[in-house]
N, C-alpha and C positions, 0 to 999 in steps of 0.2 A: 186476642181481643175479638169481640163480636163485630161483624160487618155484614152489610147486605151486598152480596156478590152475584154477578151474572156468571153462571156456569153452563156446562153442556146441557143441563136439563132445565135451564131457566134461572131466574133470580131467586135467591134464598139467603137466609141468615146463616153465616158460616163462621168458623174460627179462622182467623188469619193472623199473621205476625204484626205486632205493633210497629209502626214506622219510626224511623229515627231522623230527626231534623239535620239537614246539611246546609251549609252556606247561609243564605238569607231566609231559610225556612223557620217556621214556628210550629211546634207540636201543640195541637189543640185538643183538650179534653172536651169532646162534643157533648152538649147538653140538649140541643134541639136542632132540627133540620127543617128547612122549607122545601116542599116539593115544587118542581118546575116542569113545564111541558117537555123539555128535552129529556128529562129523566124517564118519561114514559116510553120513549123510543129506545133508549139504552137498556131499559129493563127487558125489552123484547129482543135485544141483541143487535140493534142498529148502531152504526157508528155516529158519533157527534163530533165532527171535525176529526182530530186524530185519536179521540177517546172512544172506548167501547170494546165490545168483544169479550170472549171467555176470559175469566179471571179479573175482570174489572170490578173494583169496589164502586158502587154507584153513588150518585148524589153530588150536588154542586153548591149547596148553600147551607150555612150552619151558624150556630152561636154556641159559645162555650168559654173555657178558661185556658190561658196559656199554661202549658204543662212543662215545656222545655224550649230552649232557644238554640238555634243553630249558631255556629261561631261568628257569623257575620250579620245576624239578625239584630235590628235596631228598632227603637221606638216603643217597645213593650217590655214587660218583665213578667216573670213567672207569677201566676195568680191573677193577672189582669183579666177582666171580663171583656171579651171581644166577639165580633161577628164578621163573617166574610164569605168569600166564594172561592171555588176551585174544584178540584176533583176529589173523589173518594170521601164525600161528606157523610154518607150513611154508615157510620162506624163509631166505636167508642172513642177513637183517636183519629185525627186526620192531620195532614200537613198543609200549611199555607205560606205563601210568600209574605214577608213582612210588609210589603207595600200593597197587598190585596186584602186588607182587613180594616175594620173600623173598631173603635172602642165602643162597647155597648153602653148606652146612656144608663145612668144609675136609676132612672125612673122607668126602666123597661125590664121585664123578666126575660128569660132566655127564649121562651116561645115567641114573644113579640119581636125580639131582636132578630130571630131567625127568618122573619118574613121580609126583611128589608134589603140585604146587600145586593142581590141581583136586580131588584126593581130600581133601587137608587142609582146604581152604576149604569145600568142599561138605559134608563129613561132620562137621566140627566144628560148623558152623552147624546141621546137621540133628539131630545127636545131642545136642549140649550146649546151644546157644543156643535153638533152637526146640523141640527134643525134651525139654529139661530133665531129662536123665538124672541120677539121684541114686544114691549108693552104696547097694548092697543091692537095687537094682531088677532086673527081668528085661527083656531087650531082644531083639527079633527083627529081623534085617536080611534083607529080601527082596532076592534078587539078590546074595547075599553073595560070590560068586566073582569078581565084577568088581573092578577096581582100587579103585573108590570103596567097594564093599561090604566088601572086605578091610580097608580103612582104617576103616570105620565100626565093625567088630567090635573092632578094636584100640583105638579111642578109647573105646568103651563099657567095655572091660576096664580101660583106664587110669583111667577116671573112677569105677571101683569097682562096676560092675554085678556082681551075684552070679551071674546066669545070662545067657549070651549064646548066642543061637540064630541060625544062619545057614541060608538056603535056597539050593539050587541044583538044577536039573533034570538036571544031568550027574553021573553016578555017580562018575567019577574026581575031578572038582573038589569034589564034596560030601565025598568021603573025605579031602580035604586041608584042609577048613575049620578043623579043630581046631588046625592049625599056626598059625593067625592069630587065635586067641582064642575059637573056638566051643566051647561045652560040648556042644551038640547040633546036628546037621546034619539038615535035613529036605528032602524033595523036594516042592516046591510044586505039581508036576503030579500028585501022588498025593492024592486027596481025604482020605486019613486023616492028613494032616500036622497038621491042627488038633487032632485027638485026641492026637497026640504032644506038641504044645505044652501042651495043657491038663493032660496027665499030668505033664509036667515042672514045672508051676506049681501043682500041687495043686488043679487044676480052676478056678483063678482067671483064667488068661490072663496075658499079659505086660503090663508097665507101658507099654512103648513099642515101636511098630513103625516102622522106617524103611523105606519101601516104594519100591523102584525098579521094581516090576512093575506094580502097579495092575491095571486091566482085570479079567481073569478071577478074580483072587484078592481082589477088593475085599470081597466079603461074607464070605469066609473070614477075612480080616484082622479084620473086626468081631467074628467069633466067637472069635478067638484073643486079643483084647484085653480086659483086665479092666475092670470098672466104674471109670469116671473115668480110664481109660487114654488114651493119646495115639497117633495115627497121623500120621506126617509123610510126605507124598507128595512124593518127589523125582524120580519118573520115570513112564514109561508103556510099558515094554517089553512089557507084556501087552495093550496097546491103549489107545486114548484114550476109548473109550466102553464102558460095561458096566452090567448091572443093579446096583442099589444098594439094600440093605435099610434103608430109613430108620427103620423101627420098631426094628430091632436097634440101630442107631446111637443112637437116642434112649434106648432102654431101658438101654443100657450107659453112656450119658452120656459118649461118647467125644469128645475134642477131635481133629478131623480137619483138618490144616493142610497146605496146598500151598505148596511153595517152589520157586523157580527163580532162576537168575542172569539170565535173559533180560529180566526187567522191573525189575531193580534199577538204581538210580542209581549213579554212580561213588562217591558218598559212602557209600552202603550197602555197596558192595563193599570200599572201603577199611576200613570198620569191621570187616567180617568178617575180613579179613587181619590187622588189628591184634589181634583177639581170639585168633586162632591164635598170633600171636607172644607174646602175654601169657600164654596159658593152657597151651599144650602144646609150646612150641618147645624146651624142654629135652629132651623125649622124642624130638623129631626129631633134634636134634644128637647124642644118645646112641645113635641108631639103634634105639631102642625102638619107634618108629613108622616102619615102612618097608614097601615093596611089592616083591614079586618081579617080576623082569623075565622075561617069557616068551620074547621073542625080540627081537634088535636087527637092523635093516636099514639099509644105507646109503641116502642120499637118492635115488639113482638107481633104487632098488628100492622106492620108496614105494607103487607100485601093488600089489606083492606083499605088502607089509605090510598093506594094506587087505584083500586077499584072505584073508590069514591071520586078521584080525579077523572078517571076515564068515563064515568057516568056524565060528566060535564054539566053538573047542576050546581056547582059551588060558586060562591062569590068571594073573591079574595083568596087567602092562602090556606093551604092544608099543611099542618105541622106534625112532625113526628118527634117525640121526646126520647132521649137516650138515657137510660138509668146509669 
């Protein structure tokens, strides 16, 4: 089968053996894939948790059809339209654990379905389960113009947040955040953004920050969070190391929580997917929670799709279709 593989000379489309499902695995005939930031690093040979390196089939998000079931796989049957996340997505066929997938709603095509699994699982966990958002609270999403950021704002709004703030350093994308749930859009590269947040919250700060940037905004986040507020760190687009004001952290008694899928067990991941199904799946099926598709590329133009992502001018998801 055809797959997008990282090799000694970089990533390229290659012929590899079709995988065989074992245990609770499902073999998926992939029809569309969503690109994610982690893919860009792995495309250059960087590790992402335990994944990466020469011989790795790249990609982590897909939509398609069940082609075959492992002996212990449950909940789906051959022919079902599904979407999910995992490794080796950029291929004609991929394997997925039966607990790490969703049924693709009948009112979505494969391209639309491929935009959702990572954003839904990541941001329901960050905003609701870990972040503990409650009706009437104020929420700030750092890096809000990414696909997962746009989903985070929508989930916060769905769960009753009274004030949703999104950040983007790009003026065009910042101007569009209100379409996806933001009451206020701020530029996190402007030192005055903290003052804007404090003004919007009567000087108190927000109850919850979901931070995809970290690094250079770490101390500003502390200043923008209210006493006994929460910061959930889901990314490091602003760098992996930075100065940190421990005194301000202690004085405001902020809960600062780091989350990632890289160190979670399959049991933990299954539980996250189940929480999405139980809590917000009706909003997915009604299209209340959805993401814009910035551009769709055919599989043989996957390198161009990555170039488009790395140009960092897109809003929403970049999708690759698999013939």
